[in-house]
C-alpha positions as CSV (number, residue, x, y, z in Angstrom):
1,M,0.0,0.0,0.0
2,N,1.2,3.5,-0.8
3,E,2.1,5.0,2.6
4,R,1.5,8.6,1.6
5,L,-1.8,7.8,0.0
6,K,-2.7,6.1,3.3
7,S,-2.2,9.4,5.1
8,I,-4.4,11.4,2.7
9,V,-7.4,9.2,1.9
10,D,-9.4,7.2,4.4
11,L,-8.4,3.8,2.9
12,E,-10.1,1.9,5.8
13,K,-13.5,3.2,4.6
14,Y,-12.6,3.7,1.0
15,P,-9.9,1.1,-0.1
16,I,-9.3,2.7,-3.5
17,H,-6.0,0.8,-3.7
18,D,-7.9,-2.5,-3.9
19,L,-10.7,-2.1,-6.4
20,K,-11.6,-5.8,-6.1
21,S,-12.5,-5.5,-2.5
22,S,-16.2,-5.9,-1.7
23,K,-16.2,-2.7,0.3
24,I,-15.1,-0.5,-2.6
25,Q,-17.2,-2.5,-5.1
26,K,-20.3,-1.5,-3.2
27,I,-19.3,2.2,-3.3
28,I,-18.4,1.9,-7.1
29,T,-21.9,0.4,-7.8
30,R,-23.6,3.2,-5.9
31,C,-21.5,5.9,-7.6
32,K,-22.2,4.4,-11.1
33,A,-25.9,4.5,-10.5
34,E,-25.9,8.1,-9.2
35,L,-23.6,9.3,-12.0
36,A,-25.8,7.7,-14.7
37,Q,-28.9,9.2,-13.3
38,D,-27.7,12.6,-11.9
39,S,-24.3,13.1,-13.4
40,C,-23.0,13.5,-9.9
41,S,-22.0,11.4,-6.9
42,T,-20.6,12.3,-3.5
43,I,-18.3,10.3,-1.2
44,P,-18.3,11.8,2.3
45,N,-15.2,12.2,4.5
46,F,-13.0,10.9,1.7
47,I,-10.0,13.0,2.8
48,L,-8.5,12.5,6.3
49,P,-8.7,15.5,8.7
50,N,-4.9,15.9,8.9
51,S,-4.5,15.9,5.1
52,L,-7.3,18.4,4.8
53,K,-5.3,20.7,7.1
54,T,-2.2,20.2,5.0
55,M,-4.2,21.1,1.8
56,N,-5.7,24.2,3.5
57,L,-2.2,25.4,4.6
58,E,-0.6,24.8,1.2
59,L,-3.3,26.9,-0.4
60,E,-3.2,29.7,2.2
61,K,0.6,30.0,1.9
62,Q,0.1,30.9,-1.8
63,L,-3.1,33.0,-1.7
64,N,-1.1,35.9,-3.1
65,E,-0.6,33.8,-6.3
66,V,-4.4,33.2,-6.8
67,Y,-5.7,34.8,-10.0
68,M,-8.9,36.5,-9.0
69,S,-11.4,37.7,-11.7
70,K,-14.7,39.6,-11.8
71,E,-15.1,39.4,-15.5
72,S,-18.6,38.4,-16.6
73,I,-18.8,35.2,-18.6
74,N,-21.5,33.1,-20.4
75,A,-22.3,29.5,-19.7
76,Y,-19.6,28.4,-22.2
77,L,-16.9,30.3,-20.3
78,Y,-16.6,33.1,-22.9
79,A,-16.4,36.8,-22.0
80,K,-16.9,38.0,-25.6
81,D,-20.3,38.6,-27.2
82,D,-21.3,37.2,-30.6
83,P,-23.7,39.7,-32.2
84,S,-24.4,37.3,-35.1
85,L,-26.6,35.2,-32.7
86,E,-30.2,36.0,-31.7
87,K,-30.5,38.4,-28.7
88,D,-31.9,35.7,-26.4
89,H,-29.3,33.0,-27.4
90,P,-27.7,31.4,-24.3
91,K,-24.3,32.3,-25.6
92,R,-25.3,36.0,-25.3
93,K,-26.3,35.8,-21.7
94,F,-23.4,37.1,-19.5
95,M,-23.4,36.6,-15.8
96,K,-21.4,38.1,-12.9
97,R,-18.5,36.1,-11.7
98,Y,-16.1,36.7,-8.8
99,N,-13.7,33.8,-8.1
100,G,-10.1,32.8,-8.6
101,Y,-7.7,29.9,-9.0
102,L,-4.3,28.9,-7.7
103,N,-3.2,27.5,-11.0
104,S,-1.8,23.9,-11.1
105,N,1.7,25.0,-12.2
106,C,2.0,27.1,-8.9
107,F,1.8,23.9,-6.8
108,S,5.0,22.8,-5.0
109,K,6.5,19.5,-6.1
110,N,5.6,17.8,-2.9
111,S,2.1,19.3,-2.7
112,E,-0.5,17.0,-1.1
113,M,-3.1,17.7,-3.7
114,K,-0.7,17.3,-6.6
115,F,0.5,13.9,-5.2
116,L,-3.1,12.7,-4.8
117,Y,-4.0,13.7,-8.4
118,E,-1.0,11.9,-9.9
119,T,-1.8,8.6,-8.2
120,D,-3.1,5.8,-10.4
121,E,-5.2,4.6,-7.5
122,L,-7.4,7.8,-7.7
123,L,-7.6,7.7,-11.5
124,N,-8.6,4.0,-11.6
125,F,-11.2,4.5,-8.9
126,V,-12.8,7.5,-10.7
127,S,-12.7,5.6,-14.0
128,A,-14.6,2.7,-12.3
129,C,-17.2,5.0,-10.8
130,L,-17.8,6.7,-14.1
131,D,-17.9,3.4,-15.9
132,V,-15.7,5.0,-18.5
133,S,-12.2,3.7,-19.5
134,P,-9.7,4.9,-20.4
135,I,-9.8,8.4,-18.8
136,Y,-6.7,10.6,-18.6
137,R,-5.3,13.3,-16.4
138,W,-5.8,16.6,-18.0
139,A,-2.7,17.8,-19.9
140,D,-3.5,21.5,-19.2
141,P,-0.7,22.7,-17.0
142,L,-2.7,25.5,-15.4
143,A,-6.0,23.8,-14.8
144,C,-5.5,20.1,-14.2
145,H,-5.8,20.2,-10.4
146,A,-6.3,23.9,-9.6
147,Y,-7.6,25.2,-6.3
148,N,-10.7,27.3,-6.6
149,V,-11.0,30.3,-4.3
150,M,-14.3,32.1,-3.6
151,K,-13.9,35.0,-1.2
152,P,-16.9,36.6,0.6
153,E,-19.3,37.9,-2.0
154,G,-17.7,35.4,-4.5
155,I,-20.0,33.9,-7.1
156,L,-19.6,31.4,-9.9
157,P,-22.4,31.6,-12.5
158,W,-24.0,28.9,-14.6
159,H,-21.5,27.2,-16.8
160,F,-20.3,24.0,-18.4
161,D,-16.8,22.6,-17.8
162,S,-14.2,22.3,-20.6
163,C,-13.1,18.9,-19.3
164,E,-15.5,15.9,-19.3
165,F,-15.1,14.9,-15.7
166,T,-14.3,17.0,-12.6
167,L,-13.7,16.1,-9.0
168,S,-14.6,18.6,-6.3
169,L,-12.8,18.3,-3.0
170,M,-14.2,20.6,-0.3
171,I,-11.2,22.1,1.6
172,Q,-12.9,24.9,3.5
173,K,-16.6,25.7,3.8
174,P,-17.9,29.2,3.9
175,E,-20.2,30.5,6.8
176,Q,-23.2,30.7,4.5
177,G,-23.9,30.3,0.8
178,G,-21.5,28.8,-1.7
179,I,-24.0,26.1,-2.6
180,F,-23.4,23.9,-5.6
181,E,-26.4,23.8,-7.9
182,Y,-26.6,21.6,-11.1
183,C,-28.9,20.5,-13.9
184,P,-28.0,16.8,-14.7
185,N,-27.3,15.7,-18.2
186,I,-28.7,18.9,-19.8
187,R,-26.6,18.4,-22.9
188,E,-24.8,15.5,-24.6
189,P,-22.3,15.1,-27.5
190,G,-23.8,16.5,-30.6
191,N,-26.8,18.1,-28.8
192,E,-26.4,21.4,-27.1
193,N,-30.1,21.6,-26.0
194,F,-30.0,25.4,-26.1
195,E,-33.7,25.8,-25.3
196,E,-33.4,23.9,-22.0
197,V,-30.2,25.8,-21.2
198,K,-32.0,29.1,-21.9
199,K,-34.8,28.2,-19.5
200,V,-32.3,27.7,-16.6
201,L,-30.4,30.9,-17.4
202,N,-33.7,32.7,-17.3
203,G,-34.6,31.4,-13.9
204,D,-36.5,28.2,-14.4
205,R,-35.7,25.9,-11.4
206,T,-37.4,22.7,-12.7
207,R,-34.2,20.8,-13.5
208,V,-32.0,22.3,-10.7
209,K,-30.6,20.2,-7.9
210,K,-28.6,21.3,-4.9
211,L,-25.6,19.7,-3.2
212,K,-24.2,20.7,0.1
213,L,-20.6,19.6,0.4
214,E,-18.7,19.3,3.7
215,P,-14.9,19.6,4.1
216,G,-13.2,16.3,3.2
217,D,-16.1,15.2,0.8
218,L,-15.3,14.1,-2.7
219,Q,-17.7,14.8,-5.5
220,I,-17.4,13.1,-8.9
221,F,-19.1,15.1,-11.6
222,K,-19.8,15.1,-15.3
223,G,-19.1,18.8,-15.7
224,R,-19.0,19.0,-19.4
225,F,-22.5,17.8,-19.9
226,T,-24.2,19.3,-16.8
227,L,-24.9,23.0,-16.3
228,H,-23.8,24.1,-12.8
229,R,-23.0,27.0,-10.6
230,V,-22.0,28.1,-7.1
231,T,-24.2,30.5,-5.3
232,K,-22.8,33.7,-3.6
233,V,-20.5,33.1,-0.7
234,E,-21.8,34.9,2.4
235,G,-20.1,35.7,5.7
236,N,-16.4,36.3,6.4
237,K,-15.0,33.0,5.4
238,S,-13.7,32.0,2.0
239,R,-14.8,28.8,0.2
240,Y,-11.8,26.6,-0.9
241,M,-12.2,23.8,-3.3
242,C,-9.8,21.7,-5.3
243,I,-11.0,20.6,-8.7
244,P,-8.9,17.8,-10.2
245,A,-10.0,17.0,-13.7
246,Y,-10.0,14.1,-16.1
247,V,-10.5,13.9,-19.9
248,L,-11.2,11.5,-22.7
249,D,-8.5,13.0,-24.9
250,P,-5.0,13.0,-23.3
251,H,-3.7,15.6,-25.8
252,R,-6.3,18.3,-25.2
253,V,-6.0,21.5,-23.1
254,N,-8.1,24.6,-22.6
255,T,-8.7,27.0,-25.5
256,P,-6.5,30.2,-25.4
257,E,-9.7,32.2,-24.7
258,H,-10.7,30.1,-21.7
259,S,-7.2,30.0,-20.3
260,K,-6.9,33.8,-20.4
261,A,-10.4,34.4,-19.0
262,I,-10.3,31.8,-16.2
263,Y,-6.7,31.2,-15.3
264,G,-5.3,34.6,-16.3
265,K,-2.7,33.6,-18.9
266,V,-2.1,31.7,-22.1
267,L,0.8,29.3,-22.5
268,P,2.3,28.1,-25.8
269,I,0.6,24.7,-25.3
270,H,-2.8,26.4,-25.4
271,L,-2.0,27.9,-28.8
272,E,-0.4,24.7,-30.2
273,R,-3.3,22.4,-29.3
274,N,-6.1,24.8,-30.1
275,K,-8.4,22.5,-32.2
276,A,-12.1,22.0,-32.6
277,R,-13.6,19.5,-30.1
278,S,-14.7,16.2,-31.4
279,D,-17.9,16.1,-29.4
280,G,-19.4,19.1,-31.3
281,L,-20.2,21.0,-28.1
282,A,-19.5,24.7,-27.5
283,D,-16.5,25.1,-25.3
């Protein structure tokens, strides 16, 4: 057994190092069913308390490196309008955003979160829960396992992720607000379902589900196909989350536009690999 992994994940409760064990097989079966139905599954108290403290400390030591942005975006993570579309098109609905990221390339070599993300045990467990194989760690050097920071008054509007699958690890919970809301399976490869997306953006709550995460919880999430947001953070305490990501294409990274808007910079790799997505979805 990997000794460092043993100090991070509660392997007694969640033996992700032994996917054949009956204990983890029961959890995988539950996660598969929840992900198929709701595009989301939560595993409580996945991270051990001491590791949680370590992750919190490693983020707080580098808070001055977090790229914070208040630039409004649409649900497809673009900040630029497209006047060629109809006025009420979802791509032309821009929403307030105030959040930031400690980019993945800022993490120290011995970072607790970086180590966890790079273990095959976690990748193989997530793959089994999703019932999708193979999946790959995201090649984007800024976004693959970034910390998300939402200060008081922070808000993350309705959007789709650029990567297919996202993990959310709650590191620090705010005093109030900061609730994750999502609309399961609202789009799929080849079908944007703009009419349903438009309804949600205009305030229709019919499809909306809520998820309250606690520190140490792990959420597995099909973020590319599920519209989601985080409500305004209230009180004096920031919301800290780590969002490790997995993809179907090991070569792909964020588009230059997304990288600039969300992570504050564009690297040569974003320009070199800037190609149309094979799933036909807006990115």
